[in-house]
Jmol script that loads the backbone (N, CA, C; Angstrom):
load data "model"
ATOM      1  N   MET A   1      63.681 107.468 107.531  1.00  0.00           N
ATOM      2  CA  MET A   1      64.329 106.189 107.541  1.00  0.00           C
ATOM      3  C   MET A   1      64.744 105.765 106.126  1.00  0.00           C
ATOM      4  N   PHE A   2      63.942 106.111 105.144  1.00  0.00           N
ATOM      5  CA  PHE A   2      64.242 105.677 103.790  1.00  0.00           C
ATOM      6  C   PHE A   2      65.128 106.652 103.030  1.00  0.00           C
ATOM      7  N   SER A   3      65.363 107.828 103.591  1.00  0.00           N
ATOM      8  CA  SER A   3      66.279 108.775 102.955  1.00  0.00           C
ATOM      9  C   SER A   3      67.146 109.441 104.033  1.00  0.00           C
ATOM     10  N   PRO A   4      68.091 108.692 104.588  1.00  0.00           N
ATOM     11  CA  PRO A   4      68.925 109.233 105.670  1.00  0.00           C
ATOM     12  C   PRO A   4      69.916 110.280 105.169  1.00  0.00           C
ATOM     13  N   ASP A   5      70.305 111.187 106.076  1.00  0.00           N
ATOM     14  CA  ASP A   5      71.327 112.184 105.756  1.00  0.00           C
ATOM     15  C   ASP A   5      72.696 111.528 105.655  1.00  0.00           C
ATOM     16  N   ARG A   6      72.895 110.520 106.492  1.00  0.00           N
ATOM     17  CA  ARG A   6      74.166 109.798 106.520  1.00  0.00           C
ATOM     18  C   ARG A   6      73.931 108.451 107.195  1.00  0.00           C
ATOM     19  N   ILE A   7      74.832 107.538 106.953  1.00  0.00           N
ATOM     20  CA  ILE A   7      74.810 106.251 107.635  1.00  0.00           C
ATOM     21  C   ILE A   7      76.142 106.124 108.358  1.00  0.00           C
ATOM     22  N   VAL A   8      76.074 105.962 109.673  1.00  0.00           N
ATOM     23  CA  VAL A   8      77.268 105.856 110.495  1.00  0.00           C
ATOM     24  C   VAL A   8      77.473 104.388 110.840  1.00  0.00           C
ATOM     25  N   ILE A   9      78.658 103.878 110.529  1.00  0.00           N
ATOM     26  CA  ILE A   9      78.996 102.490 110.802  1.00  0.00           C
ATOM     27  C   ILE A   9      80.149 102.478 111.796  1.00  0.00           C
ATOM     28  N   GLY A  10      79.888 101.945 112.977  1.00  0.00           N
ATOM     29  CA  GLY A  10      80.920 101.806 113.993  1.00  0.00           C
ATOM     30  C   GLY A  10      81.400 100.372 114.027  1.00  0.00           C
ATOM     31  N   CYS A  11      82.706 100.181 113.898  1.00  0.00           N
ATOM     32  CA  CYS A  11      83.236  98.810 113.884  1.00  0.00           C
ATOM     33  C   CYS A  11      84.679  98.808 114.371  1.00  0.00           C
ATOM     34  N   ARG A  12      85.097  97.642 114.825  1.00  0.00           N
ATOM     35  CA  ARG A  12      86.489  97.457 115.236  1.00  0.00           C
ATOM     36  C   ARG A  12      87.331  96.908 114.088  1.00  0.00           C
ATOM     37  N   ASP A  13      86.690  96.199 113.174  1.00  0.00           N
ATOM     38  CA  ASP A  13      87.378  95.540 112.073  1.00  0.00           C
ATOM     39  C   ASP A  13      86.925  96.159 110.754  1.00  0.00           C
ATOM     40  N   LYS A  14      87.864  96.619 109.938  1.00  0.00           N
ATOM     41  CA  LYS A  14      87.513  97.283 108.678  1.00  0.00           C
ATOM     42  C   LYS A  14      86.732  96.364 107.748  1.00  0.00           C
ATOM     43  N   GLU A  15      87.083  95.087 107.714  1.00  0.00           N
ATOM     44  CA  GLU A  15      86.368  94.136 106.853  1.00  0.00           C
ATOM     45  C   GLU A  15      84.911  94.001 107.276  1.00  0.00           C
ATOM     46  N   ALA A  16      84.659  93.962 108.574  1.00  0.00           N
ATOM     47  CA  ALA A  16      83.284  93.877 109.070  1.00  0.00           C
ATOM     48  C   ALA A  16      82.510  95.138 108.683  1.00  0.00           C
ATOM     49  N   GLY A  17      83.160  96.290 108.785  1.00  0.00           N
ATOM     50  CA  GLY A  17      82.523  97.537 108.398  1.00  0.00           C
ATOM     51  C   GLY A  17      82.152  97.560 106.925  1.00  0.00           C
ATOM     52  N   GLU A  18      83.018  97.013 106.095  1.00  0.00           N
ATOM     53  CA  GLU A  18      82.729  96.958 104.659  1.00  0.00           C
ATOM     54  C   GLU A  18      81.552  96.028 104.366  1.00  0.00           C
ATOM     55  N   GLU A  19      81.430  94.948 105.128  1.00  0.00           N
ATOM     56  CA  GLU A  19      80.290  94.047 104.949  1.00  0.00           C
ATOM     57  C   GLU A  19      78.988  94.739 105.331  1.00  0.00           C
ATOM     58  N   ILE A  20      79.006  95.498 106.417  1.00  0.00           N
ATOM     59  CA  ILE A  20      77.818  96.259 106.825  1.00  0.00           C
ATOM     60  C   ILE A  20      77.489  97.308 105.768  1.00  0.00           C
ATOM     61  N   ARG A  21      78.511  97.961 105.261  1.00  0.00           N
ATOM     62  CA  ARG A  21      78.296  98.969 104.213  1.00  0.00           C
ATOM     63  C   ARG A  21      77.643  98.342 102.976  1.00  0.00           C
ATOM     64  N   GLU A  22      78.038  97.137 102.659  1.00  0.00           N
ATOM     65  CA  GLU A  22      77.458  96.416 101.518  1.00  0.00           C
ATOM     66  C   GLU A  22      75.960  96.195 101.722  1.00  0.00           C
ATOM     67  N   LEU A  23      75.540  95.974 102.962  1.00  0.00           N
ATOM     68  CA  LEU A  23      74.109  95.792 103.254  1.00  0.00           C
ATOM     69  C   LEU A  23      73.299  97.049 102.942  1.00  0.00           C
ATOM     70  N   TYR A  24      73.916  98.210 103.114  1.00  0.00           N
ATOM     71  CA  TYR A  24      73.231  99.484 102.923  1.00  0.00           C
ATOM     72  C   TYR A  24      73.550 100.139 101.579  1.00  0.00           C
ATOM     73  N   LYS A  25      74.099  99.386 100.640  1.00  0.00           N
ATOM     74  CA  LYS A  25      74.539  99.973  99.377  1.00  0.00           C
ATOM     75  C   LYS A  25      73.401 100.571  98.559  1.00  0.00           C
ATOM     76  N   GLY A  26      72.167 100.198  98.826  1.00  0.00           N
ATOM     77  CA  GLY A  26      71.031 100.725  98.083  1.00  0.00           C
ATOM     78  C   GLY A  26      70.689 102.171  98.421  1.00  0.00           C
ATOM     79  N   PHE A  27      71.224 102.679  99.522  1.00  0.00           N
ATOM     80  CA  PHE A  27      70.959 104.051  99.930  1.00  0.00           C
ATOM     81  C   PHE A  27      71.942 104.996  99.257  1.00  0.00           C
ATOM     82  N   ASP A  28      71.418 106.072  98.704  1.00  0.00           N
ATOM     83  CA  ASP A  28      72.249 107.079  98.054  1.00  0.00           C
ATOM     84  C   ASP A  28      72.562 108.173  99.063  1.00  0.00           C
ATOM     85  N   THR A  29      73.522 107.912  99.936  1.00  0.00           N
ATOM     86  CA  THR A  29      73.874 108.848 100.991  1.00  0.00           C
ATOM     87  C   THR A  29      75.340 108.676 101.367  1.00  0.00           C
ATOM     88  N   ASP A  30      75.819 109.539 102.242  1.00  0.00           N
ATOM     89  CA  ASP A  30      77.201 109.458 102.712  1.00  0.00           C
ATOM     90  C   ASP A  30      77.332 108.382 103.783  1.00  0.00           C
ATOM     91  N   PHE A  31      78.441 107.687 103.774  1.00  0.00           N
ATOM     92  CA  PHE A  31      78.760 106.693 104.791  1.00  0.00           C
ATOM     93  C   PHE A  31      79.900 107.220 105.641  1.00  0.00           C
ATOM     94  N   VAL A  32      79.783 107.039 106.946  1.00  0.00           N
ATOM     95  CA  VAL A  32      80.841 107.407 107.873  1.00  0.00           C
ATOM     96  C   VAL A  32      81.258 106.128 108.589  1.00  0.00           C
ATOM     97  N   MET A  33      82.497 105.720 108.394  1.00  0.00           N
ATOM     98  CA  MET A  33      83.013 104.536 109.073  1.00  0.00           C
ATOM     99  C   MET A  33      83.957 105.005 110.167  1.00  0.00           C
ATOM    100  N   THR A  34      83.687 104.562 111.385  1.00  0.00           N
ATOM    101  CA  THR A  34      84.443 105.040 112.525  1.00  0.00           C
ATOM    102  C   THR A  34      84.488 103.957 113.602  1.00  0.00           C
ATOM    103  N   THR A  35      85.081 104.275 114.728  1.00  0.00           N
ATOM    104  CA  THR A  35      85.113 103.321 115.834  1.00  0.00           C
ATOM    105  C   THR A  35      83.724 103.238 116.462  1.00  0.00           C
ATOM    106  N   ILE A  36      83.509 102.206 117.241  1.00  0.00           N
ATOM    107  CA  ILE A  36      82.211 102.031 117.894  1.00  0.00           C
ATOM    108  C   ILE A  36      81.928 103.192 118.846  1.00  0.00           C
ATOM    109  N   GLU A  37      82.944 103.607 119.588  1.00  0.00           N
ATOM    110  CA  GLU A  37      82.759 104.704 120.545  1.00  0.00           C
ATOM    111  C   GLU A  37      82.405 106.018 119.838  1.00  0.00           C
ATOM    112  N   SER A  38      83.068 106.297 118.732  1.00  0.00           N
ATOM    113  CA  SER A  38      82.767 107.517 117.982  1.00  0.00           C
ATOM    114  C   SER A  38      81.374 107.458 117.366  1.00  0.00           C
ATOM    115  N   ALA A  39      80.961 106.289 116.909  1.00  0.00           N
ATOM    116  CA  ALA A  39      79.618 106.132 116.341  1.00  0.00           C
ATOM    117  C   ALA A  39      78.559 106.399 117.408  1.00  0.00           C
ATOM    118  N   GLU A  40      78.807 105.953 118.637  1.00  0.00           N
ATOM    119  CA  GLU A  40      77.866 106.229 119.726  1.00  0.00           C
ATOM    120  C   GLU A  40      77.774 107.719 120.015  1.00  0.00           C
ATOM    121  N   MET A  41      78.917 108.409 120.008  1.00  0.00           N
ATOM    122  CA  MET A  41      78.907 109.855 120.254  1.00  0.00           C
ATOM    123  C   MET A  41      78.191 110.602 119.129  1.00  0.00           C
ATOM    124  N   ILE A  42      78.377 110.160 117.886  1.00  0.00           N
ATOM    125  CA  ILE A  42      77.671 110.777 116.767  1.00  0.00           C
ATOM    126  C   ILE A  42      76.173 110.607 116.948  1.00  0.00           C
ATOM    127  N   LYS A  43      75.747 109.418 117.376  1.00  0.00           N
ATOM    128  CA  LYS A  43      74.327 109.154 117.609  1.00  0.00           C
ATOM    129  C   LYS A  43      73.784 110.074 118.703  1.00  0.00           C
ATOM    130  N   TYR A  44      74.484 110.150 119.846  1.00  0.00           N
ATOM    131  CA  TYR A  44      74.013 110.993 120.947  1.00  0.00           C
ATOM    132  C   TYR A  44      73.961 112.470 120.542  1.00  0.00           C
ATOM    133  N   ALA A  45      74.984 112.943 119.855  1.00  0.00           N
ATOM    134  CA  ALA A  45      75.020 114.348 119.428  1.00  0.00           C
ATOM    135  C   ALA A  45      73.904 114.652 118.427  1.00  0.00           C
ATOM    136  N   SER A  46      73.672 113.742 117.494  1.00  0.00           N
ATOM    137  CA  SER A  46      72.607 113.945 116.502  1.00  0.00           C
ATOM    138  C   SER A  46      71.238 113.975 117.166  1.00  0.00           C
ATOM    139  N   ASN A  47      70.997 113.044 118.086  1.00  0.00           N
ATOM    140  CA  ASN A  47      69.706 113.006 118.781  1.00  0.00           C
ATOM    141  C   ASN A  47      69.501 114.243 119.646  1.00  0.00           C
ATOM    142  N   ALA A  48      70.556 114.703 120.315  1.00  0.00           N
ATOM    143  CA  ALA A  48      70.446 115.908 121.141  1.00  0.00           C
ATOM    144  C   ALA A  48      70.137 117.122 120.263  1.00  0.00           C
ATOM    145  N   PHE A  49      70.806 117.228 119.119  1.00  0.00           N
ATOM    146  CA  PHE A  49      70.543 118.337 118.208  1.00  0.00           C
ATOM    147  C   PHE A  49      69.104 118.301 117.711  1.00  0.00           C
ATOM    148  N   LEU A  50      68.624 117.121 117.305  1.00  0.00           N
ATOM    149  CA  LEU A  50      67.257 117.025 116.810  1.00  0.00           C
ATOM    150  C   LEU A  50      66.231 117.370 117.879  1.00  0.00           C
ATOM    151  N   ALA A  51      66.461 116.905 119.094  1.00  0.00           N
ATOM    152  CA  ALA A  51      65.548 117.211 120.200  1.00  0.00           C
ATOM    153  C   ALA A  51      65.517 118.707 120.477  1.00  0.00           C
ATOM    154  N   THR A  52      66.689 119.336 120.464  1.00  0.00           N
ATOM    155  CA  THR A  52      66.767 120.781 120.688  1.00  0.00           C
ATOM    156  C   THR A  52      66.088 121.532 119.548  1.00  0.00           C
ATOM    157  N   ASN A  53      66.298 121.076 118.349  1.00  0.00           N
ATOM    158  CA  ASN A  53      65.726 121.722 117.177  1.00  0.00           C
ATOM    159  C   ASN A  53      64.196 121.621 117.185  1.00  0.00           C
ATOM    160  N   ILE A  54      63.670 120.474 117.570  1.00  0.00           N
ATOM    161  CA  ILE A  54      62.218 120.277 117.596  1.00  0.00           C
ATOM    162  C   ILE A  54      61.564 121.149 118.655  1.00  0.00           C
ATOM    163  N   CYS A  55      62.165 121.196 119.862  1.00  0.00           N
ATOM    164  CA  CYS A  55      61.508 121.920 120.949  1.00  0.00           C
ATOM    165  C   CYS A  55      61.654 123.425 120.825  1.00  0.00           C
ATOM    166  N   CYS A  56      62.585 123.896 120.035  1.00  0.00           N
ATOM    167  CA  CYS A  56      62.804 125.347 119.911  1.00  0.00           C
ATOM    168  C   CYS A  56      62.195 125.952 118.682  1.00  0.00           C
ATOM    169  N   VAL A  57      61.616 125.159 117.812  1.00  0.00           N
ATOM    170  CA  VAL A  57      60.993 125.671 116.594  1.00  0.00           C
ATOM    171  C   VAL A  57      59.593 126.176 116.927  1.00  0.00           C
ATOM    172  N   GLU A  58      59.284 127.368 116.508  1.00  0.00           N
ATOM    173  CA  GLU A  58      57.958 127.929 116.798  1.00  0.00           C
ATOM    174  C   GLU A  58      57.115 127.952 115.567  1.00  0.00           C
TER     175      GLU A  58
END
end "model"
wireframe off; spacefill off
backbone 0.3
color backbone group
């Protein structure tokens, strides 16, 4: 949580996205600004990958 690989911001309005980005400016990581729908898909894909990675590691 304190050292994320990336921060994904889903927004409809670019100004709102920039305000959210300002809240997370203390993190030294990549920011991805995209639509809300794309942000949800990124979340689902990331969680599915992590779940698969955890259960398949021996």
